[in-house]
N, C-alpha and C positions, 0 to 999 in steps of 0.2 A: 721818408726821404724820396726824392725823385731819382729813378733809375732809368737810364737810357737803354733801349732795346736795340741791339745790333745783331743781325743774323747773317750768316754766311750765304752767298748767292747759290741758287740752284736748290733742287729738292734732294733730300736724302731719305730714300725709302728702304734702305738696307738696315735701318735701326728702328727700335721701338720709339714712340714719341718721347718717352722719358730719356732714352739714350741720346736722342737728337736735340739736346739742349743747345740753344744758340744757332739752330738751323731751321730751314723751312722743310716741311715734310709732305705737303700736299697742296693741290691747287688745280685750277683749270683756266684755260684761256689767258695765261699770263706768260710773260717773258722777263728775262733779266737784262738790263742795259746799264752799263757802268755800275754793275754789282747790286743794283736795287731793282725790285720787282715792279712791273707795271702791267696794265691790261694790254692785250694785243690789239692791233688795229682791226677795223671792221672790213667788211667785204660787200660788194655790190654785184648783182647779176648783170651779165652781158648777153646781148643777143635778144631776139624776139620771143624766145620760148625755150622749152626743154628739148634736149636731144634724145634720140631713140637709143635705149640700151645704156650700158655702163661704159664710160670713157676709160680707155686702157693705155693710151699714149697721147702725148701732146708735144708739138714741136713748133717753135717760132722762127720766122724768117722774114728778112727784108729783101725784096728783089731789086734788080738793077734800076727799076723805075721809082724806087723808094716806097713802094707799097708794102705795108706790113700784113703778114698772114699768120694766123694760128691754125695749125693743122691738128685736128682732133680725131682720133680713131676710137670709136666705140666697138662693142662686141657685135654690132650690126652694120654700122655705116661709117664711112670716112668723110669727114667734113672739113671745109676750109672756112675760117672766120676772118672777115675783113670789113672794116667800116661799119661795124655794128650789125652785120648780116651774116647768117650761116649759108654756106653753099654746099650742096651735095656733090662730091667729086668721086663717089665710090665707083670702082670699076664694074663693068657689066660682064658677066660670065657668058651669057648666051641670050639670044633674042629669037622669039618665035611669034608668028602671026596665026591666030586661031579663028576658026569659024564655028558656028553652032556651039558657042563657048559656055553660055550661062545657064544655070539652073537655080531657081529660087522657090521658096515656099511661103505662102501667105502667112503673116504673123511671125516670121523668123528673120533675123538679121544675117543668116548664113547664106552665102553665095557659093555655089559649086562651079568651078571652072574646069572644063574638060580639055585635055591636050590630045593631040592625034597620036603622039608617041610618049614613051616614058619621060617624065619631067625631071626626075632626079632631085626633087625638092624635099625638104624636111620641115616639120613645124618650127616656126620661128624665123625661117628664111624670109628675105625681103624680095618683093617683085614690084616693078614699076609698070603701070598700065597706061596705054595711050592708044590713039587711032581707033577709038570706039566707033562701031558702025550702027548697030541697032540692038534692041532687046524688046521682045513682045511679052505681054502678060505681066508686066512689071511697072512699078512706079519709079524705078531707078532710071536715070537718064545719063547722057554723055558726061555731064558735069560731075556725076558721082564717081566716075572711073578715070576720065582723061587726066593725064599728068598727075596721078595719085599713086603714092606708094602704099602697099599693103603688106602686113605681116601674115605669113601663111599660118592659118589656124590649125589645120590638120591635113593629112594626106590619106584619104580613104582608100585610094588605089594608086597604082603606079602611073595612072593617066589622069587622075583627078586631084585637085586641091580644093580646100575651102578657105574663104576669107570672111571676115566679119565686118559688116557695114555699121555705120553709126546709128541707123534706125532700122526698124523692121520693114519687111516687104508688106505693102498694103494692097498690091495688085493680086490678081488671081494666081500668079506664080509663073515664072519663065520656065520653059522646058527646052533646054539646049538651043536657044535661039540667040542671035547676035554674034558679033565678032570683036576681037580686041587684039592688040599687040602686047606681048608680055616680055619685059626685059628682066632677066634674073640676075640678082646681085651675087657676087662671090660671097659664100658664107664665111663667117669669122669664128663664131663659137659661142658657148654659153656665157651668161653674165656672172656666174658664180663658179667657184672651184670646189667640187664635192667629191667625197670618197665613193668608190665603186666596189665595196666589199661588204659581206655580211648579209643577214636577212633583212628584208623590207626596204632595201635601198632603191629598188626599181618600182615601176608601175605594176599593176596586176599582170601576172604572167612573167614577172621577173625582168621586165624591160627597164632600160635606163633612160634618163633625160637626154635629149639631143644625141641620139645614136648616130654613128658614122654610116653613111649610105652612099651607094653608087647605083649604076644601072647595068642591066644585062646586055652584053654586046652580042646579039644573035640568039634566035629562038632555040629552045631546048625541049625535048620530050621527057617522059618520066624515067627513061633509062640512060639518058645522056650523062656522061661523066666528064666531058670536055666543056668546062664552063668558063667563058671569057667575060671579064668585067670591063666596063668602060674605063674605070680608074681603080687602082689599088692603093692609092695614097693612104698611109697610116693603117692599112689592113695588116694584121699580124701575119708573118710568113713562116714562122717556125712553131713546132708543136702541133697539137690538135686544136683546130679552131672551127668556128661555126658561122654560117651566114643563114639568113632567112629570106626566102622569096615567097610572097603570099603567105600561105599557111605551112609551107614546107621548110624544115630545117635541113641544112646540108653541111656535113663536116668536110674539112680538107686539112692537109698537112704541109702544104707548101705553095709557093707562087712562082711561076715561070713566065716572065714578061707580065702580061695581064691575065694569064690563064691559071686557074686553080689546079693543083695537083693533089693526088691522093684523095680523090673525092669519094664520099659515101652519100648516096641519096637517101632521103627519108629518115634522117637522123632524129634522135630523141623522140622516138615513137610517133613521128609525123609521117604523112603519106606523100610519096614522090608523085609529082604532077608535071604537066607541060606548062611552060612559061614563055610568054611572047618577048620578042626583042624590045628592049627598053624597060623591062620590068624592074621595079625598085629592088635593090639588094641591100639588106641591112646587116652590118657586122654585129653578130650576137655572141661573139666569143666570150664577152664578159657579162652576158645576161645570166640570169639565175632561173633554173627550172623550178616548177612547183615543188615546194618542200625542200629545196636545196639551198644551202648557204654558199655564197660565192667565196672563192679563195683568193689569196694574194692581196697586196696592198695597192690596188688600182686607184688612182686619183685622176679624175677627168679634168684636163686643163681647161681654163677659161679661154674665151676669145681674146687674143692679145695681138698687139701691133708693135713693130719697131719702126720708128720714123726718123729720118735724117734728111739732109739736103746735100746735093751734089751741084754746087753753084746755085742756080735758080731752080733747079729741078728738085722736087720733093721725091724722096725714095721711101716707099711704104711697104713693109713686109707683113703679111699675115703669118702669125706664129705657126710654124710647121707647115707652111703652104707657100703660095706664090708671092712674088715681089713685083711692085708696080711703080711707075713714074708719073709725075704730074708737073708740067712746066708752068711755074708761077708767073713767068714773064710774058706769056702770050697775051695779046690784046684782049682776047676773049677767054682768059684763063678760068674765070669763075663759071663759065657755061660749058667747060669741057670736063671730061672725066679722066681719072687716072687709067693708064693702060699698062698691060703686062710688059715687062722688060724682056725683049727677045734675047735669047742666048744665055739668060741668067738661070741659076738653079731654081727649081720649082718646089722645093721643100727645105726649109731652114728654120732653126730655132731663134736666131737673132741676126742682126745686121747693123753695120755702121759704115760711114765713109771715113777713111783714114786721112790724116792731115800731117804735114803739108803735101804729101805725095799723091793724094786723091786716088786711092783704090777703093772699090766697093767690096767690102769683106763680109762673108757669110759664115756663121758659126752653127755647128751641128747640122751640116748640110749634106748634099748628095755626093757620093763618090763618082757617080755617073750622072752628068747633067741631063735633066729631063726625065730621069727614071726615079720617081719618088720612092720606089721600094728600096733604093740604095742609100736612103738617108742614114747618116752615121752621126750619132749625138756628140761625138768627140772630134769630128772632122771640120777643118777650116778650109775655105776656098776664097781666093781673092781675084779680082779682075785685073786686066791689063791697066797700066797707069793711064788715067784720063779716058778710059774706054769701058763703060759699064756693060757693054754687049759682048766682050771677049773674055773667056775664062779658061780656054785651053792653053796650057803653057807651051811656048815655043822658044827657039833660040833668039828670037827677035822681039819678044815682049816680056813683060814682068808679071804676067799672071802666074798663079801658083797655088799650092795646097800644103796643108800641114795637119797631122793628126796628133792631138795631145795625148799624153800617156797616163796622167794621174787623175782618176775620177771615172765616173760612169757616164756622165753627160755634161756638156757645157751648159751653164745656167744663163750667163749674160756677159756682156762686154761694155766697157766705158772708154771713151776717148779721153786721154789725159794730156797734160802739157807736153810731156816728152816721151810718152809711150801709150799704147792701148793696153788696158787691163782686161784680162780674160779670166773669168772664174768658172771652175767646174763645181760639182757638188761637194768636192773635198779640198780644192787647192786654188791658188792664184798663180797666173802666168802673166808675164809682160810680153808684148809684141811690139818690136821696134823696127822702123824702116831702116834698112842697112844698104839698100841698092842691089844691083845685079851682082852675082847671078842668083842669090837666094831671096832677094827683095826684102823679106822680113826675117828678123832674128827672134827666136822664142827662148824664154828663160823661166823656169819655175822658181818663184820667189816666196812661196808660202804653202804650208801643208796644214791640214785640219782647220781650215779657215774658209770653207766653201761658202758660196753666196746662197742665201735663203730663197731668193726669187729674182727673176730677170731684171726687175727695176729697183732692186734694193741697194744699189750702190751709186755713188757719184764721186766726182773729183773736183777739188777746189784748192787753189794755190799750191798745186804740185803734190797734193796728198789725196789718196783715195780713201773713202770711208764707206763701210758697208756693214750690213746686218747679216750675220751667219746664224745657223742653228746652234752655234757654240758661243755666241756673244757678239759684241761690237768690235770691229777691227779697223785699223788704219795702216796704210802703207805709204811711206814717203822716202823710200830707199831701204827701209827696214820694216819688217812686219811687227806691228804692235797690237797687243790686246788692250783695248781701251778700258780704263777704269770707269765703271758706270755705277752711279749711286742709286739707280732705279732699276737695275738689271733683273732682280728677282721679281719685281712687280710686273715687268714686261713679259718675261719668259714664263711666269706662272699663269699669264692671262692671254697668251697669244695663240691663235688658231694656226698651228703649223701645217695643217692640211691645206689651208688656203694660202700657201706660201707665195704663189705667183701673184697674188693681189697686193703684197707688200710693195710699197713704192717710196722712194726717197726724194725729197724736194729741198732745193737750196733757196734760201732767202738771204742774199748777200747784203741787203739793206740793214740787216741786224746780225749778220754773222751766224746764221742758224742753219743746221741740217735737221730736217724732220723726217722721220719714218712713220708712214701711215700704215696701219695693219688692222686685221680682224681680231677682235677679242675672242676668247675661247668659246663663248656662246653665240657667236655671230658668223655668218657666211658672207657678210659685206663689210667693207672697211668702216670702222666706227671708233678707232682710237689712234693716238699719236704719241710719239716720244721724240723729244728735241734735244739736240746737243748744240751748245753755243761754242763754236770753234774759235771765235774771235776773242773771247774774254776768258776762256778756260785756261787753267794752269795745271801742271802735274800735281800740285798740292790740292787744288780744288777744281775738278771738272764740273761744269755747269750743265745740269740736265733738268728737264721738266717733262711732265706728262700731261695729257689732256684728252678731250673728247672731240677735237677737230677731226673731221672725217673727210679726206680728199683722196680720190682715186687717181688723179694725176696732178702734177705741180710743175710749173715752168717759171724760172726766175725772171727778173725784171729787165734783162739786158735789151730786149727789143721794144716792149710796150711801156717801159718805165716803171711799172709795178708788177708784182707777181700775179700770174693767172693760175687758177686751179679749178678742178671739177669735183662735184659731189654727186654721188649716185643715190637716187630716191627709188628704192625698190617697190614702194607702196603706191607710186603714181605711174600710170601708163599714158598720161596725156602729153605725149610728145607733139611738137609742132608740125611734124611732117609725115608720120606714118599712121595710117588708118588700121585699127585693130591691134595696136601694139599691146603686148602683154609682158614685155621684158623690162619694165621699169624705165626711168628717165634719168638724164644727166643735166645738172644745172651748172652753167659756166660762170665763174666769178672772177672779178678783179679784187685783189686783196690790198690791205694796208690803205684803205680809204674810209674815212668817217669812223664812227664808233659802233655801228650796228650792222646786222645782216639785213641787206635791202634786196628784195626780189621784186619781180614785176607785180606781185600781188600784195606784199605786206612788208613792213619793217619790224624786225624781231630783235629783242634785246640779246646782246652777247653777255651772258652771265659769267663774270670772271670772279675768281676768289683765290685766296692764298692763306695757308694756315701754318703756323710755326709748331715746332716741338714744344714740349713742356719745359718750363723753367721754374726754379724754386728759390728758396732763401735760407740763409743760415746767419746766425749772429756772428759778426766779425769782432775783432779786437776793438776796444774802445766803444762798444755799443753800436758799431756800424753794421752795414749789411753787405753781403757779397752776392752779386747776381748769379755767380756760378756755384751756388750753395748746394748742399747735399739733401735738402728737404727735411732737416730736423725740426724746423720751426714752421708752424702755420703762418702764412702771410695774410695781412689785411691790406686790401687795395681801396684807397679812398677816392682816387681820381686818376685820369690819364690825360695826357696832352698829345693830341694827334699831330702828325707832321706829314704833309704831302708836298713833294716837289712840284706836282701839278695836279689839278683836280677840276673836272667838269661835271657839274651836277652833284648828286649826293653819293655817298658811300655808306656801307654799314660796317661797323666794327663790333666784334663779339669777343668777349673774354671767356675762353673755355676753361672751366675749373675742374680740378681732379684732386682727390685726397690721396689716392694710392695709384700705383702704376696700372693695376688691373681694374681700377674703377672706371665706370663709364663717365664720359665728359658731361658736364652740366654747364649751361651758359650762365653768365652773371644774372642775378635776379632782376636787374634793371636793364638788361640788354635784350636784343642787339641795339646798338646806338647808331642813330642816323647822324652822319657828319656832313656838314656843309662846308663850303670854302671859307666861311666866316667863323666856324667853330673854333674857339680857343682852348677850351678844356671841357672835360666831361666828368661830373661827379658821380661816383658810384659807391656802393657798399658791397664788398665781396670778400669772402674768407675761403682760403683753400691752401693745401700744401703745395700745389703747383698750378700754373696757369699757362694757357697757350693763346696766342693772338690770331684772330681770323679777320681778314679784310675782304670785303666783297662789294659788288654793285648788283642791283636787282632791277634797274630800269634802263630804258633806252636813253640815248644821248648822254651817257655817263662814261667818264674816263678818269683814270687815276694813275699816279706814280708815287710810290711810297718814299718817305724820308725815314727818320728815326723817331719812333714813338718813345714817350717816357711815361712810366708808371710811378705813382706815389704809393710806395709800399713800405710796410714796417712789420717786424716780427709780432706775432700775436699768440705766443705760447706754444708749448709742445703738446702734441696729441699722438 
């Protein structure tokens, strides 16, 4: 007899395949719409090439002139995308003009650039070179350097850096000849989030990747204990800590202004020495000595951005550092750079613009503006209304501050329909504009529900959704723990060390919220979990999982379709930086076509979905009951495919199993290729239970399932 197969929408990974009878249990690159599964839409690369580094934030805006911009912050550079072109709008930290700058060696692609004073750069930093004068003994010319961005390869000394050219030196070799102007970009941070504890985590000698550096403000001799740093941002100020200058390690116990206190020279069996003004100082408090295991659960934050707009102005914050503005409405906007906001805090964890009152709000920020050593992870500061340059509260303005009480640090904040949601590592607070004299009112509305990462929450239709280390949560006036039928699968496989890389994306075209995260064996985003808020019900929440890997996602409100970014850690061929070693980002438009289309190739999006096992039992009158208990072996003679829509071919596989703990075996005549004209498929299969799998394996293929029917009958007991 013919038996119709109807499955509940969404995946259920909380049950065994045998328990999940009548449900879908696995799949990839699929979604549910009107309760039936279909392949997700394709995506196409935007822009002329790949961006440098890993994208960490994206924000869309339409300015007063109607020009659309996408602002993308990677861990190296801040970009503006408009009209199919990327523009570099990254702020410049400092500019210096050098003479006798270059040194090269025949047969090597390494160029050494010599500064007259300490450069304060670290490997991975970006420099823009121009105003080339001359270089002798080299085959390199002005076109190799002028208006080119380079990634710093190494910093041999505090006054020299190396860059890597695309080709080797074929001349005799330059010896400190030539001149150049060097524009130094503000550093953002590493592309990955890695632990900093235990043996073997650093380079030889116990060093860590991308260590925190500054420069010496004033020369010292071997006995000087008054050591002044150019900047102490993020340098630890309590307990016994260490810095390194050249080959000397120095311990200290405190910081007063920019001066180290409690200094001991020649620490860790090193030799005290004289050091010149501008010498590079490296924070080695978390480095590991030879044969020593690091202690504590140190995790090095990745390079992150928070991006919002204040009218036509883009506001861009580097995580735990400075904040910048860029005016999108200038006639020459794409040829200008973001600049630091005067009067604003200089070290904050997160930032957004409140609405409709228009205050610029900083989270985990400084208690004393401009003193980065006063950064308090639980402190909130907001500007005067409509004035992003005024933050000192007075009787005549609405600037103010607030310190939250529950938690150890603010993780992130999201602007909602009628409140700002603020998460710490343990709790949820709401922040509402109430007007003078307090400006904002704060209320704690949740405990034991902290945010896992800065970008792991969003708000839609008056409800906030987020991923916590304790599960999935929703707040719409009441705190709710979301029922998740794939929860164990996600939390058994998520890399919680890389929590800041988790990001949530809204696709309102299909009523979906997707969290992108790193799996347990990965340090880059490689998995996703999706909740369909539009069609879920308390009785049946609709969840899917997949391999779609996106580091940022922006909904379709400005550009008409969602935009997203993917990080390619194995490719360093970015379109704009010479010597890039930090991977690349590909910028995509989603929900277009059926395949992945890049500038170099069209790739199949392989989608599939698989059901739980179903079995048969003999019913009264010789009939069959689809919800049987598996007493009888079933014989399958044919099946009738049913697709609501189909482009190209699909593959259908009947996965057979005799016992719950048996391995699946496909039907001896499968998998079966189904075309749009296939009416039925004859097969011969015997099994106690069977699962249905539908997939596509080629490009230009698309499908949406209906209700399949199997011709089944009992075939004895076994």
